[in-house]
Structure formats: structure tokens, C-alpha cells
C-alpha angles and dihedrals in degrees: 000000000000127000119266124209117202115198111191154079134337118197141167107228117218100201120197118193113210136164090233130010108244121251121227109297093010127121120207134177116252124220100210146345122221133182108218129170111248146138121143094255095047092043093053092046092050091048091053094044092050087052091057103266127143100240131183118190128210116192144096140258132192131250094256137102091267091067094070092050095054096040093050091052092053094045094048089052092055102259116144103238100170093108096050109114129215121225131195093252137073126297112251115275132201120192107204128188114199121189131204091268092056093252117138147187124203139204114196123201105193101205110159091003087074089060095062099113143164094267091056091051091049089052087057099038090121090061090054092045091056095049130094095210136017120206125201139180130181103253090099123063112300092228089057090052090050092050093044093052091051091048092050092049090048086063093043097249129158106253124207123185128192099193095209131170091037117262135160105254125211125218093262088067100036096049092057096052120096098181123020120191112191131156119237094270092051095048089048090057095043095048096035092232127130108234114221103142143005092275089062091052090052092048091050091048092050090054089057090048087056088054091058103265107142101203134016128194115185112198112215104181112225089002091065127229138306121218121199132175133153092288106020142065114177136163121215117199119226125241111258112237137146108266121224101168127356095192099118100022094116092046090049090052092051092047092051094044096049094043091056098036093054088055103039108017083216113134095199094052093042095051090046090053090048090052092049093048091050093046091056093045096054090056089064136062124254137010114278091013089064098052116110133225123244091256091055092051093047090051095044113120 
């Protein structure tokens, strides 16, 4: 199995459990507060490493006490963290409210994630050159993602983009992405199409195919996932489980998908593994604390 490089964010999640997420101007009583390692980039890297992948991570942390917490979590999960750089700022923070129905809202404070720049990627170009696939999200500066995608394609690497949080993406980004994995809100923003039904998802996906993306997987939560390429449109149903916390469900899916796709190059098998990984994760609390091992995914029914 080839090496994977994840270029992205590292956060400490401050997770508040509440019965109901407060409305604007409302005060509610929380049930608990937890500090859990997170960040879309780190979550996806941890998911892949726990599923047996060889994962290098490129990103930055601050010079505070949170840095050790997030780095230890990644290291213990098997992610290679030796190229992560420390900056004289805060580690990224996400404040997450989770209600009794497993719904959430999230405020992200980028901190050191905002310092991941082109110069840092050039310092680590050899890491990218030796990888089989490079995975990005959008919790680091968009110009860094654009540069990183170009750098990865310069070396002929498979590029995978999770366009979260939602941004409008220009052609310089889109044309360098092999596989894009948005949710329905993100693809709506990228394609400038209001999503009301499956036909709208297919239309939006086809527009991205016209812009040179090779494969699109739209994650749809409990409705499953839609796969689109030049010749195929296929829906994949989700596994039905009782949700506890959906915080890292998308990251779990991407981790499972990439881990299997690097090994098999089989879309059906890779999406199924992504679905199983996500189904296990939403039955548990937290981000990286919810991510399963390979044995757990293999034994999932």
C-alpha cells in the first residue's frame, strides 16, 4: 500500500454536550465539556492510520499546552508527525455544541492552521514527491491548498479534496483535483446550484466533471452517498445505526474511502468501507476518539 500525505488542519475540539443547541440570544445549561483532538486534516489522517495506512502529516500547531494533546493523539494512532511545525501562536481550536439528537454546530478558530503556507509545503516537497496520494481539506488557507494541489500534480500524485468548510472554488483548484468529496451543501456552493433532489446533485456533479474533476463522491449523511464520474451515477445507501455524535462522520468516511481505494482502486469497495467507518464513528462521542480500527470495520455488520 502506498504512502498517503494529508495536508491540513490540527485542532483541539472543545465539545459541549447540551440537550438543545442555544438559539441567538439564548442561554442554556450544558451537561459536560470535553477536550478532544480534532481538525479535519488530523481526523482524516488518524482515520487512515488506524485503518492500517502509512500516513505522513503536514500541518502546524501552536506553542501552547494544547499542542501536546493533539500531537500525542496523532502519534498514538500511527500518524507520522515528524514534519509538523510549531508556530508562536495558538493551536487551532474548534468549539462544538452537540445536542441530544447528535446534531452539532461548530466554531473554528484557525490559530496555527492559518500559518500553513507555500514555503512550508516547499520545505516538505520531498514528502509529497514520495507519496501515492495527497489529501486536502479547506481548514488551512485556500491559497496554500491551491499551491499544494499544483505541487502534488507536478509530481503525478493522486489528489483528493474534501472541500470543507464550504468555499467557492476557482478552476485552478478544481482542475488539479482527481477525487472531490463534498457534502450536499458544499457541492451546492461550488456548482452554484440549489440542491432540492437527487437530480440536482447529479447536475452539480456533472458540472464539476466538465471542469476536469475525475470522480465525485457526495456524502449525504443518513441518505448515503452519491458517486459520479464521466460514465457513472450511482447511489450507495448508508448503514442504519443509532447516532450519538456526528462530529467526525465526514472525516471517518474519507479515511475509510481513501484507505481502501489506495489498496484496491475499487470505487464500490472503497465507498462501502467509508460508509462502515462513518457508521461506527457516529455511534461514539468526539472526533478522533470515535474513529475505528481496521478490525472493527472488518467486523462491522
